[in-house]
N, C-alpha and C positions, 0 to 999 in steps of 0.2 A: 591321917591315914589317906594313903593315896590306893585306892582301889582299884583297877578294872575288869569290868562282869563282860565277862564271853557267853553267854547267853540271857536270853528275857528274864528264867524267872528269879534268877542273880538281882538283876537289876533292877528286880520289884519290890522282893525282900530287903535289898539293898535299903529302895526308898521309901518306904514303908518300917524302918530299923532308923529313918535322920539322918541316911549319909545319898549325899552323889557320888555318882561312881566318875572320876576323869575321863574312861574310854569306857564305852560297850563295843557287844557285836552290830552287828549288818543289820539286826533284826531285835536289837531290842528298843523300848519304845525311845527317842530320841530327844526332848523338847529345847533342852536345853545346849546342842549340840554341839556334845560334843564328842572328839577325836573316836572316830570308828574304827574299829584292829582286826574286823576282818572279816575277808568278804566271801557269795555262793561260788562254790565252780561250776552249777546248775544252773543255767539263765532261766530269768521270771519270765513268766507269761506265759510257760507252758501250758498246754492241755497236764489234765493229772494222770493220763495212761503212761504219759511218756516222761513227767517226773517219774513218776516210781519205775519204768523201765530204766530208766540213767543209774540212781538209786543201787534201784539191785545190783546192779551191772561192776558199775564201782564199789560195790562194796564188795562181789568175787572174785574183782577182780587185787582187793585189797588198798582203795586207791583213799584217797578222806575226800567229803564232800564241803571240808569248808577251811580256806588258808589264813594264817595271822596273815597279819602285815607290820612285821615282826621292825623293820625301821620306824612305826608309828611306838612301836608297846614300847622299843628300849627309851623312847622321850622319853615318855606319861612317866616316869622311872618309879610303877608299880610297887607299892608293900605289897600286892596281895589284888592275884588272880581267883577270880571266881566262874565255876564252871561245871558241869553236869557230868558225871560219871549214869544214866540213865536210858538211853538211847544219839545210838551213832547216827542216827539220821538227823535228830533236834539240831546239833551246836556243837560247837567245838569240844576234842574231848580230854582229857588232863592230863592223859599220856602225849599229845600234840602242844597243849599248853605248854608243859615242859621241858619235852622237847626246844621248842619254841627262844622258851628264853635262861639255855640252859647255859649257855656262853654269855650271857650279857653279865658283866661287875660284879651286881651287886640283886642276880635273878632276885622276882619274889613270889613271895611261897606262893601254891596254886591250893583253894580253897572245894571242897568236892559234891557237890548237891547231889544226896542217893536217895532218895527220897522215893519207894513205889507205892507206898499208902499214905494214908492218914497219918498215922502215923509216926510217919516219915517227914511230911514235913516241920512235926513240929522238935526233932532229933536234926533236921536241917538249918531251923532260923537258933535253935540256941546254941548248933557250932559256931554258926556265919553271926551270930550278936556276945559269944567267948571270943572270936578273932576282932570283931570289932570293939572288944570294949565294952558293947553294951548291957549288961545281962540285964538288965533290971526290962529295958525296954525290950531286947527278946521275951522278956517274961508275962512281959505285959500283951504285946502281939500275941501273943503264943494265947495266952487268957480271952482275950479277945473275941480267935477266931474259935473256941469252944466254948463258949460262952452263942456267939450269932448260930454255930451248931443245934444246942440245946437247946434251941426258941423254937424247932422245926418243928410243925402242928405235928401230930402223932401221926401213924401212917393208916390209909385209908383199909375198912374193913377186908375188901378182900385189895390183893395188892397186883396192879396190870403188870402183865407180862409186858419187857423193856428190850428192844435193842438200838445200841449206839455209835453210830456211825461219824469215825472218825477221817474216813478217806471216802470217795465214791467210785471213781476211778484208777485202780479195783477194789471194793468195797474192806474195808477194816474195821472191822470193830475191837470200839477202846477197850485196854485194857489194865493194867495199874490201877489207878486210883480212881479210875469209871466207874467199877461194880460196887465201891465201896457208897458213893456218893450217887446214882442211886438206888440203890436202900436204902437210905438216907431219908431221901426225899420220899421215900414211899412205893416207891417199884419191885420188883422182882428181872433180876436183869436175867435176860440171854443170852450170855458173851465170857469172856474169860474168865477167867476163877480170881480176885483181888491179886491185887503183885503180881497177873503177871504177863508180858508183852499183849499191845496189842495184835488181833489176829487178823490175816487175811482168809477172804469165803470166794466161793466160786456165791456166783448172785441166783446160782441154782439153786446153794444149800442155806441162805440167806435167813433167822429164823423166825420164828413164825407168833411173834412180838403184834401186843395187842395198842404200841405207842411203839414212834418210833424217832430219832431223836438224832439229828446229823451236826456236824460239829468240826469241821476239818481244819482239821489242823494244820497253821501256819495263815488262813485265811482270814479278811474281817467279815463279816456279817453280806457287805457291797458281795464282793469276791464268789465269796459262795454261793449265794441267789446265782449270778453269774455264770457259777459253774454248774450250776442244773441245770440254768437254763439251755446253756447247752449242750448239756448231757443227754436231753430233754429231747431239744431239736433235734441230735444226733442219733434218736428210739432208743434210751440205751434203755437198759432196765428198771429203772426205776418207778417209771410211772406201774407199772405191771407190779413191782411188788408194797407198792404202798395202797393198792387199790382195798377197800375195804378196812383203811387203819386209820389213827390217826400218829397226823407228823407233821416233825418244826425242824426249820433249821436254826439253831441254838446259834448264843455268841462264841469263838471255840475258845476267848478268851480265860475266862476261869477256868476251862477244864481239857485246857493242850497246856499245864503246868501244874507244880506243884505249888501252890501261894494261896498268901494270906483269902485268896482271892475265891478258891472253892466253897469258902460259905455263901459267899451270893453266888454260884454254877446250883449248887442245893439247893438256896431258894428259886432258885426261876424254875428245874426240874421239877418242884410243889406244889408247884402254883401253877404249870401245867398238866400235871398227873390228874388234880382237882381240876379241872372246866376253869380253871381260872385269868382271867386275862394276863401280862406284861407288857414292856413295854416294847413297841417294834424295836429299840437298839438294841432287845435281849433275841425276841427269838420272833420266826416268821412261820407263819400254818403251811403247809403242803398241799 
């Protein structure tokens, strides 16, 4: 089967199921150098505040944030496109994918990843494995994730209160699956309810948490460190907010998409909440 992934979570799950896509989005990990079938319409390298402003303005006008390279996609003759219906900001939507391929001689099927909570991850894995005719691999992958989560240490006697920022300027508190990951790690989350979208808040209204985690969606750890340094150099709110609190910048990879990597993310948070060190590739204290 020829599969094109329009979203990083789809690419990661496809590889975990043993299939390499023949095309990927511009934001997907692409070590094999396969054709790239999308492009972002917001320039790279902008400050977070400017990115947020442009995203909100485009959303208000009903304009897309991404473009599908139809000519590239047509040549690939995909049987299946993997998209997502969770976040209009993160990647091409299923509606865009269907419109872009509607006039192909043989339009591919569009499979939409829909999980917004942990249980949704297992439903997405099952749906993808069925579409690829690898149901046994899907069951094995789901079992591996469940076993990894089942081996977590018991929660501490008193759960520390936790804030989780997935954007800095302006601050957004992580939603969807993030509250569940914090709870599994042993924290008491001060943010949106599980399954609900991330929440934009005024810096003055950030929760009075004992521990603050930050993982900026779409940023590598090094890029996030640079964004924090720039924010501090401009006299932003962060230093005032973090005063007297434990704070960590963590690798966004396990948190920004609902994939098998969530188990890795929970283990990272669990270690930090218990005062244990982790690899500098996973988290840095602030």
